[in-house]
BAFI-3210 file (N, C-alpha, C; in Angstrom, 3 decimals, decimal comma, padded with zeros to 6 digits):
// residues 290
n [1|2|3|4|5|6|7|8|9|10|11|12|13|14|15|16|17|18|19|20|21|22|23|24|25|26|27|28|29|30|31|32|33|34|35|36|37|38|39|40|41|42|43|44|45|46|47|48|49|50|51|52|53|54|55|56|57|58|59|60|61|62|63|64|65|66|67|68|69|70|71|72|73|74|75|76|77|78|79|80|81|82|83|84|85|86|87|88|89|90|91|92|93|94|95|96|97|98|99|100|101|102|103|104|105|106|107|108|109|110|111|112|113|114|115|116|117|118|119|120|121|122|123|124|125|126|127|128|129|130|131|132|133|134|135|136|137|138|139|140|141|142|143|144|145|146|147|148|149|150|151|152|153|154|155|156|157|158|159|160|161|162|163|164|165|166|167|168|169|170|171|172|173|174|175|176|177|178|179|180|181|182|183|184|185|186|187|188|189|190|191|192|193|194|195|196|197|198|199|200|201|202|203|204|205|206|207|208|209|210|211|212|213|214|215|216|217|218|219|220|221|222|223|224|225|226|227|228|229|230|231|232|233|234|235|236|237|238|239|240|241|242|243|244|245|246|247|248|249|250|251|252|253|254|255|256|257|258|259|260|261|262|263|264|265|266|267|268|269|270|271|272|273|274|275|276|277|278|279|280|281|282|283|284|285|286|287|288|289|290]
n.u [020,880|020,438|023,054|023,652|022,070|023,157|025,716|025,247|024,206|026,432|028,049|026,685|026,875|029,610|029,906|028,511|029,900|031,279|029,188|027,978|030,068|030,242|027,716|027,888|029,950|029,020|026,187|025,857|028,016|027,279|025,014|025,997|027,816|029,640|029,104|029,974|028,374|026,760|025,555|022,585|020,436|019,527|019,800|020,342|018,610|019,567|018,398|017,505|016,140|014,266|011,702|011,841|011,374|012,914|015,062|018,597|020,623|022,189|023,252|025,035|024,464|026,326|028,211|030,292|029,507|029,538|027,516|025,303|024,887|022,451|019,200|016,741|013,450|011,331|012,986|013,578|015,483|018,976|021,422|023,695|026,717|027,101|029,132|029,948|027,522|024,609|022,751|020,197|019,684|017,795|017,082|016,338|017,681|020,319|022,852|023,950|026,233|025,184|022,475|019,147|017,103|014,740|012,881|009,587|008,675|010,822|010,935|008,407|008,595|010,717|009,601|007,583|009,107|010,239|008,056|006,528|005,627|008,205|008,146|009,168|009,099|010,355|011,316|012,706|014,339|015,965|018,555|019,525|021,666|021,566|023,374|023,292|023,056|021,627|019,358|018,513|016,636|016,421|017,074|016,265|017,495|020,546|021,020|022,030|021,988|023,306|024,443|025,540|023,332|022,522|020,808|018,988|017,549|014,837|014,116|011,715|011,290|009,653|009,836|009,100|009,543|009,515|010,455|013,120|015,104|014,193|012,960|010,169|009,729|008,329|008,269|008,940|009,818|011,144|012,517|014,772|016,233|018,537|019,572|021,567|019,378|017,133|014,749|013,985|011,528|010,559|008,328|008,408|006,987|006,670|007,467|009,742|012,218|014,357|017,218|018,868|022,276|024,279|023,320|023,257|022,983|023,511|024,522|023,628|023,551|022,152|020,840|019,303|016,339|014,304|011,185|009,646|006,956|006,319|004,242|004,015|005,732|007,676|008,689|010,524|011,407|013,188|011,068|009,376|007,822|006,117|005,657|003,893|004,389|004,727|006,034|008,476|010,742|013,569|015,677|018,689|020,771|022,896|022,333|023,461|023,092|023,381|022,822|022,420|021,317|018,727|016,514|017,079|019,056|021,628|021,871|023,248|023,302|023,650|023,361|022,460|020,343|017,530|015,592|012,652|010,800|007,632|006,536|007,252|005,423|006,047|005,060|005,053|007,879|009,258|010,753|009,243|010,024|011,250|012,656|015,183|016,983|020,054|022,023|023,878|022,778|023,332|022,943|022,236|021,046|018,661|017,254|014,446|013,504|011,124]
n.v [089,612|088,639|088,214|086,148|083,944|083,744|082,965|080,446|079,126|079,120|077,497|075,051|074,559|074,214|071,885|070,081|068,479|066,754|065,476|064,161|062,476|060,834|059,638|058,223|056,555|054,950|054,233|053,644|051,965|049,816|049,147|048,336|046,377|043,537|040,033|036,581|034,335|031,337|030,006|028,281|027,578|026,090|027,842|030,955|033,945|037,229|040,386|043,684|045,503|046,207|045,261|042,993|042,880|042,959|040,799|040,462|038,691|035,469|033,206|030,276|027,166|026,489|028,469|030,929|033,984|037,549|039,325|041,926|042,533|043,240|042,423|043,297|044,587|043,412|041,473|039,776|040,039|040,243|042,812|042,947|043,338|043,685|043,726|046,341|047,540|047,864|045,097|042,650|039,703|036,811|035,954|033,391|031,917|031,698|030,809|031,920|032,656|034,398|034,729|036,054|034,490|035,073|036,167|036,269|035,869|034,503|032,196|031,058|030,552|028,756|026,630|025,957|025,104|022,824|021,174|021,014|019,162|017,543|016,410|015,754|015,665|014,099|013,742|011,652|011,011|008,615|006,919|003,556|000,646|-002,898|-005,400|-008,688|-012,235|-014,957|-017,480|-020,561|-023,477|-024,721|-024,220|-022,071|-020,961|-019,492|-018,474|-019,526|-021,296|-019,462|-017,546|-014,151|-011,320|-008,193|-005,409|-002,362|000,606|002,860|004,766|005,859|007,569|008,219|009,823|009,992|011,574|009,736|009,742|011,126|009,370|007,543|007,011|006,651|004,959|005,106|003,263|002,996|001,243|000,790|-001,579|-003,207|-005,968|-007,592|-010,639|-012,195|-013,282|-013,179|-011,374|-009,512|-007,799|-005,705|-004,459|-002,803|-002,249|-000,872|-000,686|000,815|001,211|003,566|004,107|006,688|007,238|009,182|012,460|015,407|018,953|019,256|016,825|013,452|010,127|007,007|003,859|001,373|-000,607|-002,661|-003,811|-005,144|-005,541|-007,332|-006,563|-006,846|-008,590|-009,467|-011,842|-012,507|-013,948|-013,372|-012,887|-014,851|-015,390|-013,807|-013,655|-013,187|-012,484|-012,487|-011,382|-010,791|-008,546|-008,154|-006,100|-004,490|-001,773|001,154|004,679|007,746|011,130|014,447|017,799|020,380|022,921|024,996|023,327|021,354|018,453|015,896|012,335|009,111|005,567|002,167|-001,418|-004,812|-007,059|-009,255|-010,829|-012,445|-014,255|-015,426|-018,474|-018,448|-019,271|-020,191|-020,874|-024,186|-025,224|-024,360|-024,091|-024,029|-021,572|-020,417|-017,883|-016,477|-013,667|-012,461|-009,941|-006,822|-003,447|-000,256|003,212|006,621|009,932|012,740|014,684|016,191|018,180|019,070]
n.w [025,791|023,244|022,453|024,172|023,295|020,776|021,395|022,526|020,305|018,610|020,145|020,078|017,339|017,112|018,537|017,062|015,010|016,739|018,070|015,912|015,194|017,471|017,352|014,937|015,614|017,683|017,400|014,572|014,193|015,732|014,307|011,829|012,460|011,616|011,012|010,735|008,497|007,442|004,484|004,307|002,741|-000,450|-002,638|-001,803|-001,974|-002,927|-002,162|-003,329|-001,840|001,195|000,992|-000,443|-003,176|-005,441|-006,646|-006,826|-007,100|-006,325|-003,753|-003,264|-001,497|001,468|001,213|002,761|004,187|004,941|007,072|008,308|011,828|012,843|012,283|009,826|008,878|010,549|011,654|009,518|007,500|006,806|006,426|003,665|001,886|-001,516|-004,176|-003,549|-003,024|-000,953|-000,021|000,742|002,623|003,375|006,733|007,372|005,495|006,164|008,592|011,682|014,385|016,206|015,727|015,694|017,613|018,786|017,178|016,105|013,508|012,304|013,908|013,396|010,638|010,490|011,918|010,144|007,943|008,984|009,517|007,172|004,184|002,391|-000,055|-003,287|-006,849|-009,813|-013,251|-015,741|-018,816|-020,746|-022,611|-023,074|-022,908|-022,981|-022,181|-022,562|-021,754|-023,385|-022,339|-023,504|-024,164|-026,521|-030,012|-032,821|-035,035|-035,819|-033,293|-030,164|-026,996|-024,268|-025,860|-026,615|-026,364|-027,412|-026,339|-027,057|-025,811|-024,764|-021,943|-019,549|-016,555|-013,609|-010,483|-007,012|-003,910|-001,026|001,583|003,588|002,985|001,033|-002,318|-004,535|-007,596|-010,854|-013,758|-017,273|-020,082|-023,346|-025,499|-027,796|-029,572|-031,772|-032,874|-034,968|-037,347|-035,869|-034,020|-031,132|-029,256|-026,583|-024,120|-021,079|-017,865|-014,648|-011,100|-008,758|-006,163|-004,603|-002,705|-000,995|-001,156|-001,374|-000,873|-001,921|-002,721|-005,453|-006,310|-006,441|-005,326|-005,757|-004,653|-006,544|-006,818|-008,725|-010,052|-012,776|-015,003|-018,053|-020,283|-022,981|-025,495|-028,321|-030,852|-033,678|-036,879|-039,691|-042,439|-041,857|-039,524|-036,764|-033,391|-030,259|-026,735|-023,109|-019,887|-017,317|-015,555|-013,414|-011,438|-010,176|-009,138|-009,508|-009,437|-010,607|-010,292|-011,488|-010,897|-013,174|-013,464|-012,050|-012,311|-014,251|-015,068|-015,372|-015,650|-014,914|-015,039|-013,897|-013,783|-012,746|-014,461|-014,885|-017,261|-018,051|-020,419|-021,457|-023,115|-026,553|-029,387|-032,326|-035,806|-037,281|-039,158|-036,903|-033,602|-030,345|-027,974|-024,792|-023,697|-021,535|-020,201|-019,005|-017,654|-017,908|-017,568|-018,906|-018,767|-019,872|-019,453|-019,359|-016,708|-014,982|-012,331|-009,808]
ca.u [020,158|020,717|024,431|023,666|021,575|024,128|026,833|024,812|024,097|027,791|028,566|026,064|027,476|030,965|029,825|027,798|030,758|031,589|027,979|027,835|031,102|029,856|026,564|028,381|030,858|028,324|024,955|026,065|028,947|026,492|024,095|026,694|028,791|029,539|029,243|030,069|027,151|026,871|024,322|021,996|019,476|020,153|020,157|019,844|018,377|019,983|017,421|018,010|015,358|013,702|010,411|012,156|010,671|013,838|016,256|019,746|021,624|022,016|024,426|024,785|024,538|027,668|029,062|030,460|029,325|029,552|026,258|025,131|024,444|021,091|018,238|015,766|012,127|010,794|013,998|013,532|016,570|020,266|022,127|024,891|027,318|027,322|029,796|029,951|026,174|023,932|021,638|019,579|019,543|016,835|017,641|016,052|018,560|021,691|023,019|024,990|026,444|024,435|021,214|018,060|016,157|013,512|011,964|008,401|008,625|011,842|010,537|007,271|009,012|011,513|008,681|006,922|010,046|010,476|006,856|005,886|006,050|009,364|008,036|009,489|008,988|011,268|011,123|013,950|014,308|017,336|018,848|020,324|022,020|021,370|024,254|022,802|023,303|020,344|019,239|017,584|016,732|016,372|017,363|015,524|018,393|021,922|021,068|022,136|022,025|024,468|024,949|025,289|022,268|022,652|019,582|019,035|016,215|014,470|013,517|011,057|011,307|009,074|010,226|008,491|010,230|008,688|011,044|014,461|015,998|013,676|012,140|009,375|009,919|007,428|009,191|008,416|010,961|011,009|013,841|014,795|017,513|018,603|020,648|021,547|018,143|016,038|014,543|013,156|011,070|009,973|007,806|008,441|006,313|006,694|007,818|011,049|012,547|015,752|017,716|019,907|023,589|024,787|022,207|023,681|022,127|023,762|024,969|022,879|023,863|021,075|020,788|018,024|015,749|013,179|010,396|008,971|006,189|006,465|002,908|004,105|007,035|007,540|009,835|010,332|012,525|013,071|009,678|008,646|006,809|006,268|004,739|003,899|004,436|004,769|006,979|008,827|012,165|014,013|016,997|019,227|021,956|023,189|021,997|024,201|022,456|024,056|021,966|023,153|020,699|017,736|015,591|017,565|020,280|021,989|022,021|023,751|022,992|024,064|022,929|022,253|018,924|017,100|014,335|012,086|009,682|006,841|006,804|006,895|004,988|006,035|004,470|005,914|008,668|010,106|010,594|008,721|011,105|010,906|013,989|015,469|018,184|020,728|023,153|024,031|022,223|024,002|022,149|022,552|019,914|018,359|016,154|013,828|013,014|010,360]
ca.v [088,344|088,190|087,694|084,877|082,900|083,581|082,193|079,053|078,568|078,855|076,350|073,839|074,330|073,687|070,513|069,214|067,413|065,775|064,674|063,278|061,452|059,875|058,897|057,267|055,596|054,008|053,701|053,040|050,852|048,691|048,787|047,675|045,386|042,363|038,711|035,509|033,551|030,222|029,858|026,956|027,304|025,638|029,078|032,093|035,108|038,553|041,388|045,055|046,349|045,540|044,649|041,763|042,975|042,940|039,966|040,914|037,640|034,269|032,636|028,842|026,532|026,209|029,649|031,755|035,396|038,496|040,045|042,805|041,838|043,654|042,020|044,332|044,180|042,464|040,409|038,841|040,246|040,785|043,572|042,321|044,173|042,953|044,575|047,720|048,025|047,199|044,218|042,001|038,251|036,355|035,344|031,963|031,262|031,629|030,446|032,709|032,338|035,348|035,024|036,455|033,380|035,528|036,713|035,447|035,512|033,482|030,968|030,479|030,037|027,551|025,563|025,568|024,352|021,518|020,349|020,888|018,033|017,784|015,537|016,322|014,721|014,330|012,900|011,453|010,246|008,160|005,834|002,558|-000,615|-004,063|-006,460|-009,869|-013,591|-015,625|-018,868|-021,270|-024,937|-025,201|-023,118|-022,033|-020,620|-019,416|-018,107|-020,702|-021,078|-018,740|-016,534|-012,752|-010,575|-006,788|-004,637|-000,900|001,013|004,184|004,630|006,986|007,296|009,234|009,542|010,812|011,418|009,191|010,163|011,671|008,310|006,685|007,505|005,673|005,142|004,513|003,027|002,543|001,002|000,154|-002,039|-004,154|-006,649|-008,449|-011,627|-012,821|-012,889|-013,246|-010,050|-009,456|-006,477|-005,839|-003,298|-003,024|-001,256|-001,332|000,215|000,608|002,019|003,997|004,581|007,693|007,003|010,557|013,365|016,793|019,822|019,066|015,466|012,418|008,737|006,183|002,418|001,082|-001,944|-002,506|-004,966|-004,702|-006,505|-007,245|-006,845|-007,170|-008,964|-010,124|-012,605|-012,717|-014,499|-012,935|-012,597|-016,114|-015,309|-012,912|-014,094|-012,336|-013,123|-011,581|-011,866|-009,856|-008,231|-007,751|-005,487|-003,649|-001,058|002,471|005,842|008,957|012,290|015,721|018,916|021,394|024,212|024,974|022,214|020,332|017,767|014,690|011,161|007,882|004,450|000,841|-002,459|-006,176|-007,301|-010,566|-010,725|-013,759|-014,154|-016,657|-019,241|-018,004|-020,456|-019,923|-021,966|-025,295|-026,217|-023,708|-024,599|-023,169|-021,193|-019,611|-017,369|-015,537|-012,883|-011,990|-009,106|-005,486|-002,303|001,029|004,261|008,033|010,733|014,031|014,672|017,467|018,048|020,197]
ca.w [025,616|021,880|022,438|024,918|022,401|019,692|021,942|022,659|018,961|018,144|020,916|019,511|016,015|017,284|019,069|016,129|014,459|017,781|018,284|014,739|015,281|018,512|016,834|013,947|016,248|018,556|016,833|013,249|014,307|016,208|013,246|010,726|012,915|010,750|011,591|009,758|008,304|006,510|003,708|004,522|001,669|-001,696|-003,327|-001,042|-002,840|-002,464|-002,588|-003,346|-000,938|002,365|000,645|-001,178|-004,458|-006,580|-006,478|-007,628|-007,205|-005,528|-003,093|-003,170|-000,182|001,966|001,104|003,951|003,856|006,062|007,104|009,452|013,032|013,163|011,258|009,491|008,408|011,523|011,834|008,394|006,548|007,217|005,392|003,109|000,848|-002,761|-005,176|-003,095|-002,781|000,148|-000,359|001,898|002,532|004,380|007,944|007,345|004,526|006,664|009,995|012,330|015,802|017,039|015,072|016,588|017,722|019,424|016,178|015,893|012,094|012,062|014,586|012,686|009,333|010,710|012,278|008,907|007,117|009,602|009,525|005,867|003,374|001,555|-001,206|-004,584|-007,949|-010,926|-014,424|-016,482|-020,052|-020,966|-023,531|-022,367|-023,560|-022,113|-022,673|-021,851|-022,245|-023,509|-021,898|-024,380|-024,108|-027,890|-030,932|-034,080|-036,133|-035,368|-031,884|-029,314|-025,555|-023,727|-026,793|-026,198|-027,024|-027,033|-026,458|-026,992|-025,395|-024,282|-020,614|-018,894|-015,115|-012,726|-009,102|-005,964|-002,642|000,044|002,847|003,412|002,544|-000,022|-003,420|-005,281|-009,034|-011,842|-014,868|-018,560|-020,957|-024,656|-025,914|-028,900|-029,788|-032,940|-032,818|-036,283|-038,041|-034,893|-033,430|-029,930|-028,825|-025,245|-023,399|-019,632|-017,030|-013,267|-010,010|-008,148|-004,986|-004,616|-001,411|-001,186|-000,546|-001,293|-001,154|-001,859|-003,519|-006,886|-006,616|-005,733|-005,658|-005,216|-004,891|-007,189|-006,860|-009,640|-010,468|-013,993|-015,784|-019,509|-020,826|-024,408|-026,060|-029,620|-031,351|-035,119|-037,643|-041,075|-042,759|-041,704|-038,477|-035,626|-032,339|-029,074|-025,421|-021,952|-018,890|-016,237|-015,374|-012,079|-011,542|-009,114|-009,606|-008,953|-010,258|-010,250|-010,917|-011,245|-011,278|-013,931|-013,195|-010,977|-012,522|-015,168|-014,709|-016,105|-014,813|-015,514|-014,149|-014,322|-012,867|-013,229|-014,710|-015,364|-017,997|-018,396|-021,346|-021,576|-024,326|-027,892|-030,143|-033,778|-036,604|-037,716|-038,410|-035,900|-032,248|-029,289|-027,062|-023,612|-023,398|-020,453|-020,479|-017,790|-018,016|-017,319|-018,276|-018,718|-019,393|-019,633|-019,882|-018,771|-015,743|-014,632|-010,962|-009,262]
c.u [020,430|022,106|024,511|023,191|022,524|025,303|026,465|024,695|025,461|028,391|028,000|026,662|028,855|030,958|029,148|028,686|031,077|030,391|027,778|028,840|030,731|028,676|027,010|029,203|030,097|027,101|025,205|027,043|028,206|025,548|024,773|027,793|028,574|029,704|029,321|028,753|027,420|025,532|023,823|020,945|020,223|020,633|019,528|019,763|018,896|019,004|018,035|017,292|014,756|012,367|010,583|011,443|011,598|015,065|017,393|020,832|021,304|023,354|024,130|025,026|025,989|028,622|029,116|030,398|029,412|028,283|026,231|024,580|023,020|020,170|017,181|014,420|011,543|011,692|013,940|014,762|017,824|020,803|023,379|025,403|027,647|027,886|029,706|028,593|025,536|022,769|021,117|019,404|018,644|017,537|017,468|017,003|019,995|021,682|024,192|025,103|025,589|023,064|020,110|017,006|014,848|012,518|010,798|008,299|009,595|011,432|009,403|007,696|009,858|010,633|007,972|007,833|010,302|009,285|006,245|006,443|007,215|009,317|008,330|009,301|009,987|010,929|012,450|013,665|015,746|017,376|019,744|020,645|021,926|022,183|023,946|023,287|021,967|020,436|018,136|017,760|016,740|016,568|016,504|016,423|019,813|022,049|021,007|022,134|023,365|025,074|024,687|024,176|022,339|021,371|019,900|017,634|016,093|013,723|012,901|010,902|010,701|009,376|009,538|009,200|009,253|009,159|012,414|015,396|015,530|012,867|011,361|009,497|008,823|008,200|008,455|009,590|010,512|012,398|013,718|016,189|017,419|019,821|020,584|020,279|016,922|015,958|013,590|012,784|010,307|009,498|007,792|007,722|006,312|007,084|009,206|011,191|014,018|016,117|018,883|021,174|024,303|023,643|022,652|022,816|022,314|024,123|024,188|023,295|022,835|021,306|019,395|017,634|014,471|012,516|009,493|008,168|006,498|005,109|002,924|005,548|006,780|008,842|009,568|011,605|012,289|011,646|008,794|007,557|007,139|005,207|004,934|003,944|004,426|005,744|007,231|010,336|012,409|015,405|017,396|020,494|022,119|022,816|022,758|023,609|023,199|023,177|022,798|022,627|019,703|016,834|016,200|018,860|020,534|022,082|022,579|023,497|023,499|023,633|022,808|020,760|018,710|015,729|013,892|010,854|008,963|007,098|006,335|006,568|004,921|005,418|005,519|006,634|009,550|009,749|009,985|009,852|010,549|012,208|014,025|016,805|018,749|021,934|023,127|023,383|023,003|023,210|022,639|021,379|019,794|017,235|015,694|013,167|012,207|009,698]
c.v [087,754|087,589|086,349|083,725|082,654|082,748|080,719|078,389|078,220|077,648|075,042|073,517|073,744|072,260|069,535|068,149|066,337|064,873|063,696|062,148|060,385|059,023|057,821|056,176|054,535|053,399|052,973|051,875|049,609|048,184|047,983|046,730|044,097|041,081|037,689|034,744|032,470|030,043|028,429|026,597|026,848|026,821|030,245|033,311|036,373|039,568|042,784|045,951|045,513|044,861|043,346|041,730|042,824|042,090|040,455|039,849|036,476|033,893|031,157|028,325|026,230|027,379|030,401|033,220|036,227|039,333|040,966|042,049|042,177|043,274|043,104|043,707|043,064|041,223|039,356|038,900|040,748|041,666|042,821|043,215|043,303|043,921|046,051|048,311|047,221|046,372|043,568|040,515|037,781|035,665|033,837|031,202|031,119|031,211|031,242|032,303|033,214|035,660|035,258|035,360|033,800|036,104|035,760|034,977|034,386|032,156|030,275|029,865|028,787|026,370|025,044|024,713|022,958|020,605|020,147|019,695|018,429|016,942|016,319|015,237|015,084|013,360|012,811|010,661|009,878|007,078|004,835|001,378|-001,733|-005,206|-007,733|-011,156|-014,321|-017,048|-019,534|-022,781|-025,554|-023,997|-023,231|-021,731|-020,588|-019,066|-019,352|-020,307|-020,455|-017,743|-015,123|-012,122|-009,139|-006,026|-003,140|-000,403|002,461|003,995|005,948|006,639|008,478|008,861|010,511|010,516|010,928|009,653|010,757|010,648|007,608|007,468|006,342|005,987|004,435|004,448|002,536|002,440|000,368|-000,313|-003,108|-004,743|-007,497|-009,352|-012,447|-012,362|-013,004|-011,921|-010,166|-007,997|-006,640|-004,473|-003,652|-001,893|-001,763|-000,256|-000,116|001,473|002,377|004,578|005,528|007,298|008,331|011,469|014,799|017,626|019,583|017,638|014,468|011,050|007,862|004,706|002,071|-000,377|-001,821|-003,844|-004,517|-005,851|-006,281|-007,580|-007,209|-007,484|-009,653|-010,782|-012,898|-013,274|-014,202|-012,438|-013,806|-016,030|-014,175|-013,304|-013,222|-013,156|-012,070|-012,157|-010,832|-009,625|-007,821|-007,150|-004,692|-002,981|000,267|003,550|007,045|010,123|013,550|016,845|019,999|022,791|024,085|023,762|021,050|019,702|016,579|013,530|010,000|006,757|003,143|-000,190|-003,807|-006,449|-008,727|-010,395|-012,114|-013,553|-015,496|-017,321|-018,521|-019,260|-020,129|-021,091|-023,028|-024,874|-025,607|-024,192|-023,559|-022,855|-020,356|-018,997|-016,534|-014,880|-012,363|-011,160|-007,753|-004,435|-001,061|002,100|005,653|008,855|012,058|013,867|016,089|017,300|019,282|019,797]
c.w [024,227|021,780|023,148|024,016|021,236|020,141|022,070|021,287|018,386|018,858|020,375|018,153|016,135|017,794|018,108|015,488|015,481|018,046|017,138|014,793|016,307|018,050|015,841|014,588|017,025|017,867|015,508|013,303|014,774|015,116|012,153|011,180|012,124|011,536|010,462|009,700|007,267|005,810|003,849|003,475|000,420|-002,529|-002,578|-001,965|-002,158|-003,039|-002,517|-002,349|000,179|002,070|-000,126|-002,538|-005,661|-006,257|-007,371|-007,739|-006,284|-004,885|-002,855|-001,752|000,198|001,891|002,432|003,543|005,129|005,993|008,321|010,647|013,429|012,011|011,077|009,096|009,281|011,657|010,733|007,515|007,258|006,094|004,942|001,993|-000,359|-003,786|-004,816|-002,822|-001,659|-000,397|000,907|001,611|003,658|005,550|007,907|006,431|005,002|008,135|010,558|013,787|016,700|016,456|016,100|016,632|018,375|018,430|015,968|014,453|011,797|012,681|013,845|011,364|009,482|011,099|011,036|008,050|007,670|009,412|008,146|005,099|002,485|000,276|-002,481|-005,631|-009,029|-012,049|-015,175|-017,746|-020,381|-022,031|-022,812|-023,284|-022,525|-022,719|-021,891|-022,488|-022,252|-022,979|-022,714|-024,194|-025,504|-028,810|-032,171|-035,270|-035,586|-033,891|-031,022|-027,849|-025,148|-024,718|-026,252|-027,031|-026,509|-027,364|-026,455|-026,680|-024,977|-022,970|-020,156|-017,420|-014,373|-011,286|-008,153|-004,650|-001,573|001,413|002,551|002,795|001,276|-001,054|-004,016|-006,761|-009,817|-013,157|-016,113|-019,522|-022,262|-025,083|-026,994|-029,052|-031,048|-032,807|-034,096|-037,013|-037,140|-034,146|-032,245|-029,653|-027,518|-024,742|-021,909|-018,908|-015,588|-012,284|-009,494|-006,913|-005,067|-003,254|-001,653|-000,428|-000,345|-001,703|-000,905|-002,792|-005,020|-007,262|-005,772|-006,252|-004,969|-005,548|-005,393|-007,018|-007,678|-009,941|-011,612|-014,605|-017,265|-020,111|-022,309|-024,771|-027,386|-030,028|-032,822|-035,750|-039,125|-041,332|-042,506|-040,648|-037,504|-034,599|-031,104|-027,792|-024,329|-020,936|-017,807|-016,237|-013,929|-012,207|-010,324|-009,631|-008,890|-009,958|-009,723|-011,020|-010,512|-011,770|-011,936|-013,665|-012,073|-011,093|-013,287|-014,683|-015,620|-015,133|-015,614|-014,530|-014,752|-013,306|-013,549|-013,334|-015,220|-016,006|-018,423|-019,265|-021,406|-022,929|-025,586|-028,713|-031,625|-034,544|-036,943|-039,001|-037,305|-034,507|-031,317|-028,317|-025,912|-023,083|-022,111|-020,745|-019,156|-018,201|-017,345|-018,217|-017,892|-019,447|-019,050|-020,164|-019,165|-017,754|-015,450|-013,278|-010,558|-007,955]
res [m|r|e|f|f|l|l|r|f|q|l|v|r|s|l|l|p|l|i|s|f|l|f|m|s|f|y|c|q|n|l|w|a|l|q|d|a|l|v|t|a|d|q|a|v|i|y|s|d|l|k|m|s|a|p|i|g|f|v|s|k|g|k|k|v|r|v|g|s|i|a|r|n|h|a|q|l|y|p|i|v|v|k|g|k|v|g|y|i|r|v|i|d|v|s|t|a|r|e|n|t|h|s|n|v|l|t|a|e|r|f|k|n|v|t|q|d|k|h|k|t|s|y|a|v|s|f|f|s|y|s|s|q|v|n|l|n|i|a|n|d|q|l|k|d|k|d|p|v|n|w|y|g|l|a|l|n|g|a|a|m|l|s|k|q|w|d|l|n|i|l|f|n|l|m|t|a|q|a|h|e|e|v|f|r|v|v|e|f|g|i|g|a|s|a|k|i|i|d|q|s|r|l|k|l|r|l|l|v|q|a|l|s|v|p|f|a|s|y|s|f|k|e|d|f|r|v|n|g|y|g|y|s|l|g|t|g|l|n|l|a|f|r|l|g|k|r|w|g|m|e|t|y|g|g|f|y|y|t|k|i|s|k|f|a|p|p|s|p|y|n|e|i|s|p|s|f|l|g|t|r|l|g|v|g|l|n|y|e|f]
***
């Protein structure tokens, strides 16, 4: 009897490599079968563990990667090899031809992403120049009708996403110009709308339309006088923004603007004027998005 059990034990030992080989060939091959995946998130996080407690890297949107065909952790994560080590990428962040659409977690999260508000806000600060032509019916000094007037200014812009196509802008501008010995200063405040022409993760091109009030404007000549007024500005143009990091980016813009100021009434013997300015604005600055 002892020899019989010894013989069976030796037989099992001899078959153990074959059993291990078959297990590795069928089970593990199925477990680690690879499939192509396309990253659909702006920045897909790579985790070192199934609990998603330790990010070890990122993959940008549009990248093609190879992931395991079997999703782990309640079908939330695909295995992925990163620099010879096994990592994990969220199923929701990639798209595959054979993805598990029966996962309750995946279905719920995708529904949430579709239905949740996508409103984002951003702020930008920029410097700009306003190359304009003045319209005057009468002159006080060397500045005449149709003369060029060059402005320089600082702009603050807050934007909120209204829809996939449109943004709402809140604008605040300070600008000043000197023509010969006559100096103009203007404060602008208003709203605008921007329509997206190109909307990518890092590059955005928008068409701008803006309506600005001028609650304060001043006009001075040498030390002789300084008078105040008010008015409005209208403009349209293009804005090109490029995201440099996760939050920060650069932007440049240009457009045509019309600024109308109410009558300035300087003391005698100077003339009362009601100037308007028409020209192009060009600006460059930094933006922050969240």
